[in-house]
C-alpha positions in Angstrom: -11.8 -15.3 -7.4 -13.5 -12.1 -6.1 -13.9 -11.7 -2.3 -15.5 -8.9 -0.3 -13.0 -6.6 1.3 -13.2 -4.0 4.0 -11.0 -0.9 3.6 -10.0 2.1 5.6 -9.4 5.4 3.8 -8.7 9.0 4.7 -10.0 11.9 2.6 -7.2 14.1 1.4 -8.7 17.3 2.9 -5.3 18.6 3.9 -3.3 17.1 1.0 -0.2 19.1 0.1 3.4 18.6 -0.9 5.2 20.7 1.7 8.3 18.5 2.2 10.3 15.8 0.4 10.7 12.4 2.0 10.7 10.4 -1.2 11.9 11.1 -4.7 8.4 11.8 -6.0 7.9 14.8 -3.8 8.9 18.3 -5.0 7.7 21.1 -2.7 8.5 23.7 -5.3 6.0 22.1 -7.8 2.4 23.1 -7.9 -0.3 20.8 -6.5 -4.1 20.9 -6.4 -5.8 19.7 -3.2 -9.3 19.9 -4.7 -8.2 17.7 -7.6 -6.7 15.3 -5.2 -10.0 15.1 -3.3 -11.9 14.5 -6.5 -9.5 11.7 -7.6 -9.7 10.1 -4.2 -13.5 10.3 -4.2 -13.6 8.5 -7.5 -11.3 5.8 -6.2 -13.6 5.3 -3.2 -16.6 5.1 -5.4 -14.9 2.3 -7.4 -14.6 0.2 -4.3 -18.2 0.7 -3.3 -19.4 -0.1 -6.8 -17.5 -3.3 -6.6 -19.3 -4.2 -3.4 -16.6 -3.5 -0.9 -17.0 -1.8 2.5 -15.2 1.5 2.9 -14.7 3.2 6.3 -13.1 6.5 6.8 -10.8 8.0 9.4 -11.0 11.7 9.9 -8.1 13.6 8.4 -6.1 15.9 10.7 -4.7 19.3 9.8 -1.0 19.4 9.5 -0.8 15.8 8.3 -0.9 16.1 4.5 0.2 12.5 3.9 -2.5 11.0 6.2 -4.4 10.2 3.0 -2.0 7.3 2.5 -3.9 5.0 4.8 -2.0 1.9 3.8 0.8 3.2 6.0 -1.4 3.4 9.0 -1.3 -0.2 10.2 -1.2 -3.8 9.2 -4.3 -5.8 10.1 -4.5 -9.6 10.0 -7.2 -11.7 11.7 -8.4 -8.7 13.7 -5.0 -8.0 15.2 -3.5 -4.6 14.4 0.2 -4.0 14.3 0.6 -0.3 14.8 3.2 1.8 12.9 6.2 3.9 13.7 7.1 6.3 10.9 10.7 6.9 9.9 10.2 10.6 9.2 9.1 13.1 11.8 6.7 14.8 9.3 4.5 11.7 9.5 5.0 10.7 13.1 1.6 11.9 14.4 -0.3 9.7 11.8 0.7 6.6 13.8 -1.3 7.4 17.0 -4.2 8.7 14.9 -4.6 5.3 13.1 -4.0 3.3 16.3 -6.6 5.2 18.1 -9.1 4.7 15.3 -8.6 0.9 15.6 -8.9 1.0 19.3 -12.2 2.8 19.2 -13.4 0.3 16.6 -12.7 -2.5 19.1 -9.5 -4.0 17.6 -6.6 -5.4 19.5 -3.7 -2.9 18.8 -0.1 -3.8 19.4 2.4 -0.9 19.4 5.4 -1.0 17.1 8.8 -1.8 18.6 10.7 -0.6 15.5 10.1 1.5 12.5 7.4 0.0 10.2 5.1 1.8 7.8 2.2 -0.6 7.7 1.0 -2.1 4.5 3.4 0.1 2.7 6.0 -2.6 3.5 4.1 -5.5 4.9 1.8 -7.3 2.5 -0.2 -10.5 3.1 0.2 -13.0 0.3 -1.6 -16.2 0.9 -0.2 -17.6 4.1 2.9 -15.5 4.3 3.8 -11.8 4.9 6.0 -10.2 2.3 8.0 -7.6 4.2 10.1 -4.9 2.5 13.1 -3.1 3.9 15.8 -0.9 2.7 14.3 2.6 2.8 11.5 2.9 5.4 10.6 -0.2 7.4 13.4 -1.5 9.6 14.3 -5.1 9.3 13.8 -5.6 13.0 10.1 -4.9 12.6 9.8 -8.0 10.5 10.4 -10.1 13.6 7.6 -8.4 15.5 5.3 -8.7 12.5 5.8 -12.5 12.5 5.2 -12.7 16.3 2.1 -10.4 16.4 0.4 -11.4 13.1 1.2 -15.1 13.3 2.4 -15.5 9.8 5.8 -16.4 8.4 7.6 -13.4 7.1 9.7 -13.3 3.9 12.0 -10.3 4.0 12.7 -8.5 0.7 15.4 -5.9 0.1 14.4 -2.9 -1.9 17.2 -1.1 -3.8 15.6 1.7 -5.9 14.7 4.8 -4.0 11.8 5.5 -6.4 10.2 2.3 -5.0 10.7 3.2 -1.4 7.9 1.0 -0.1 7.2 -2.6 -1.1 3.7 -1.7 -2.3 5.2 0.6 -4.9 7.1 -2.3 -6.5 4.9 -5.3 -5.8 1.1 -6.0 -5.8 -0.6 -9.1 -4.3 -3.2 -10.2 -6.9 -4.6 -13.3 -5.2 -3.3 -16.0 -2.8 -0.9 -17.4 -5.4 -0.2 -14.6 -7.8 1.8 -11.3 -7.5 3.0 -8.7 -9.9 6.3 -7.0 -9.3 9.2 -5.0 -10.8 12.3 -7.2 -10.6 14.7 -4.3 -10.8 13.4 -2.9 -7.6 14.9 -5.8 -5.6 18.3 -7.2 -4.8 19.3 -10.3 -6.8 18.7 -12.5 -3.7 15.2 -11.1 -3.2 14.4 -11.5 -6.9 15.3 -15.2 -6.6 13.2 -15.6 -3.5 10.2 -14.1 -5.3 10.9 -16.3 -8.4 10.9 -19.4 -6.2 7.8 -18.4 -4.2 5.8 -17.1 -7.2 6.9 -18.8 -10.4 3.8 -17.6 -12.2 4.2 -13.9 -11.2 3.5 -11.1 -13.6 6.7 -9.2 -14.2 5.9 -5.5 -14.7 7.8 -3.2 -17.0 9.7 -0.1 -16.0 7.2 2.2 -17.7 4.3 0.9 -15.8 6.2 1.0 -12.5 7.1 4.6 -13.2 3.5 5.6 -13.0 3.1 3.6 -9.8 1.2 0.9 -11.7 2.1 -1.7 -9.1 0.6 0.4 -6.3 -2.7 -1.4 -7.0 -5.5 -3.0 -5.1 -6.8 -6.5 -5.9 -9.8 -8.3 -4.5 -8.7 -11.5 -6.2 -10.3 -10.6 -9.5 -10.8 -6.9 -9.9 -7.5 -5.0 -9.9 -7.7 -1.2 -9.3 -4.6 0.4 -10.7 -3.4 3.7 -12.2 -5.0 4.2 -15.6 -1.7 5.2 -17.0 -0.3 1.7 -16.5 -1.7 0.4 -19.8 0.8 -2.5 -20.5 0.3 -3.9 -17.0 -3.5 -3.7 -17.4 -3.2 -5.8 -20.6 -1.0 -8.3 -18.7 -3.6 -8.6 -16.0 -6.4 -9.1 -18.6 -4.3 -11.8 -20.3 -4.1 -13.6 -16.9 -7.8 -13.5 -16.2 -7.9 -10.5 -13.9 -10.1 -7.5 -14.5 -8.1 -4.3 -14.5 -9.9 -1.1 -13.5 -8.0 2.1 -14.2 -8.3 5.1 -12.0 -6.5 8.5 -12.2 -4.8 9.4 -9.0 -2.0 11.4 -10.7 -2.3 14.3 -8.2 -1.7 12.0 -5.3 1.3 10.6 -7.2 3.0 13.9 -6.7 3.5 12.8 -3.1 4.5 9.3 -4.1 1.1 7.5 -3.7 -1.3 5.5 -5.8 -4.5 3.5 -5.2 -2.9 1.1 -2.7 -1.3 3.8 -0.7 -4.8 5.2 -0.2 -6.2 1.9 0.9 -5.7 0.0 4.1 -7.3 -3.5 4.2 -9.1 -4.4 7.4 -8.9 -8.1 7.9 -11.1 -8.7 10.8 -10.9 -12.5 10.8 -13.6 -14.9 11.8 
């Protein structure tokens, strides 16, 4: 069932691929900042056409990955768990996002361990699915549970191409997820199978275009247009897939969800 969402995004004014902190990034390959801006703008327009509220944080020079707003925080019931990035190239993004939320009147709790926001912490119904293995430290899962007041289910990622949980798993509604089983350890796959027996299992081809890096409002699912098989699976399950082309941003390892931080203000 559709529900109105509030999102925070950051225009990729300074988008570039100047370093490599994940397998998708190749500083020697060409990139097109203007194309990235156009693709991002089209994504933003999809959200507004769907009736969602989109707010923007000002991009900062020297932070080419700041467009990936999902990594900027985790927000549940008006409480903001700030982030601490693993890589020094992104370190200054954390305070920028935390300050935006403070200015907007939110209660912000500083991170005690490395965590990269909704990249690795996803609210699924009443639980927080929390990834670890590449970026977010397992210790941060304990803080997420204390601060955000939701039980945490830790999931171990094993494929460096899916370095954040949101590249390997998408929350579709309170009871349904889609994920790539091969991205997780056998134990984590079994946990997901038990928690979400009706999950959509994505194929490797769709995952390889970051098809699982998608944004759902409970009915509409915004995902990379290249993920055609996953789109059909979503349709078959009663969801409405909406394809977007963010292929330029994929050169830095990001898709629609990476660009989209959900602001859950609570009652």
